C-alpha positions as CSV (number, residue, x, y, z in Angstrom):
1,X,0.1,-0.3,0.1
2,X,1.5,3.4,-0.9
3,X,0.3,6.8,-0.2
4,X,0.5,10.1,-3.0
5,X,-1.0,12.8,-3.2
6,X,-2.1,14.5,-6.6
7,X,1.3,16.4,-6.8
8,X,3.5,13.1,-6.7
9,X,1.9,10.6,-9.3
10,X,4.1,8.7,-11.2
11,X,1.3,6.5,-13.0
12,X,3.6,4.8,-15.0
13,X,4.1,2.6,-11.9
14,X,0.7,1.7,-12.1
15,X,-0.7,-2.0,-12.5
16,X,-4.0,-3.2,-13.6
17,X,-5.8,-4.6,-10.8
18,X,-4.8,-2.0,-8.4
19,X,-7.1,-0.3,-6.0
20,X,-7.4,3.8,-5.8
21,X,-8.5,5.4,-2.9
22,X,-9.0,8.9,-2.9
23,X,-11.0,11.6,-0.8
24,X,-14.5,12.3,-1.9
25,X,-15.5,14.4,0.8
26,X,-14.0,15.9,4.1
27,X,-13.8,19.0,6.0
28,X,-10.2,20.3,6.4
29,X,-7.7,17.7,7.0
30,X,-10.4,15.0,7.9
31,X,-11.9,12.8,5.3
32,X,-15.5,11.4,6.3
33,X,-15.9,9.6,2.8
34,X,-13.3,8.1,0.3
35,X,-14.0,7.0,-3.2
36,X,-12.7,3.8,-4.9
37,X,-11.7,2.4,-8.3
38,X,-9.7,-0.1,-10.1
39,X,-7.0,0.5,-12.3
40,X,-6.4,-0.8,-15.4
41,X,-3.4,-0.2,-18.0
42,X,-3.6,-0.6,-21.6
43,X,-0.8,0.3,-23.8
44,X,0.7,2.4,-21.4
45,X,-2.3,4.3,-20.6
46,X,-4.1,4.3,-17.5
47,X,-7.8,4.4,-17.0
48,X,-9.9,3.7,-13.8
49,X,-13.2,1.8,-13.7
50,X,-15.7,3.1,-11.0
51,X,-19.2,3.7,-9.9
52,X,-20.1,7.6,-10.1
53,X,-23.2,9.4,-8.7
54,X,-23.7,11.0,-12.2
55,X,-23.0,7.8,-14.6
56,X,-23.0,4.9,-12.9
57,X,-20.3,2.6,-13.6
58,X,-17.7,4.0,-15.6
59,X,-14.3,3.3,-17.1
60,X,-11.9,6.8,-17.8
61,X,-8.8,8.2,-18.2
62,X,-7.0,8.6,-15.3
63,X,-6.0,12.0,-15.7
64,X,-9.9,12.7,-15.9
65,X,-10.1,10.9,-12.6
66,X,-8.0,12.8,-10.4
67,X,-9.2,16.4,-11.9
68,X,-12.3,16.5,-9.7
69,X,-10.5,14.6,-6.6
70,X,-9.1,16.4,-3.8
71,X,-6.0,13.9,-2.9
72,X,-5.4,10.3,-3.8
73,X,-4.7,8.7,-0.5
74,X,-3.6,5.2,-1.2
75,X,-2.7,2.7,-3.9
76,X,-3.6,-1.0,-2.7
77,X,-2.3,-4.3,-4.4
78,X,-5.1,-6.7,-4.9
79,X,-6.0,-10.3,-6.2
80,X,-7.3,-8.7,-9.3
81,X,-3.8,-7.7,-10.5
82,X,-3.4,-11.8,-11.4
83,X,-6.1,-11.4,-14.0
84,X,-5.6,-10.1,-17.4
85,X,-7.1,-7.0,-18.6
86,X,-10.0,-8.9,-20.5
87,X,-11.0,-10.7,-17.2
88,X,-11.0,-7.0,-15.7
89,X,-13.1,-6.2,-18.6
90,X,-15.6,-8.9,-18.1
91,X,-16.0,-8.3,-14.3
92,X,-16.2,-4.6,-15.0
93,X,-19.6,-5.6,-17.3
94,X,-20.8,-8.0,-15.0
95,X,-20.9,-5.1,-12.2
96,X,-22.3,-2.7,-14.3
97,X,-25.0,-0.8,-12.5
98,X,-26.5,2.4,-11.6
99,X,-25.2,3.9,-8.3
100,X,-27.2,3.6,-5.1
101,X,-25.7,5.3,-1.8
102,X,-27.3,2.2,0.4
103,X,-27.0,-0.5,-2.2
104,X,-24.7,0.1,-4.8
105,X,-21.8,2.5,-4.2
106,X,-18.2,2.4,-5.2
107,X,-17.3,-0.1,-1.9
108,X,-20.0,-2.4,-3.2
109,X,-18.6,-2.1,-7.0
110,X,-15.0,-3.2,-5.6
111,X,-16.4,-6.0,-4.1
112,X,-18.1,-7.1,-6.9
113,X,-15.3,-6.7,-9.2
114,X,-13.3,-9.1,-6.3
115,X,-16.0,-11.2,-5.9
116,X,-16.7,-10.9,-2.5
117,X,-20.2,-10.4,-0.6
118,X,-20.8,-6.5,-1.2
119,X,-20.8,-4.7,1.9
120,X,-20.2,-0.8,2.5
121,X,-18.0,-0.2,5.8
122,X,-18.7,3.7,4.9
123,X,-22.4,3.3,4.8
124,X,-22.6,0.9,7.8
125,X,-20.2,3.8,10.1
126,X,-22.4,6.5,8.7
127,X,-25.8,4.5,10.1
128,X,-24.2,3.6,13.3
129,X,-23.3,7.5,13.6
130,X,-26.6,8.4,12.8
131,X,-27.7,6.1,15.3
132,X,-25.7,7.2,18.0
133,X,-26.4,10.5,17.3
134,X,-30.4,10.0,17.3
135,X,-30.1,8.2,20.8
136,X,-27.7,11.5,22.0
137,X,-30.5,13.9,21.1
138,X,-33.2,11.9,22.6
139,X,-31.0,11.3,26.1
140,X,-30.4,15.2,26.4
141,X,-34.0,16.2,25.7
């Protein structure tokens, strides 16, 4: 796992099947929500496959991907790196779907690509924090 910021990328070292973790939303230096994407390298060009609110599951050029991302946090090696690009593309098509924060967000997409049970730690944490905030509100009344 390697940490980077938008200013020090050497995308030539990316490998197909790596997962990128970038900041999606935060306040100051505190990040509340992350966004995840899968790298695919073809003919020395770097692309990412990910699930977006606006377009659902898409593939786009890496340079376009980082254009509206504040900070790319982590590049993580995954078992997807053992697959060829054709298999990655097949899984991408199998995982194509519309974004739904509750049932099919970027974490669900990554789990689908990895063929893991789909879950969203961020969603679960948000629901727990809302429940705690609600209880704290009720107790304080």
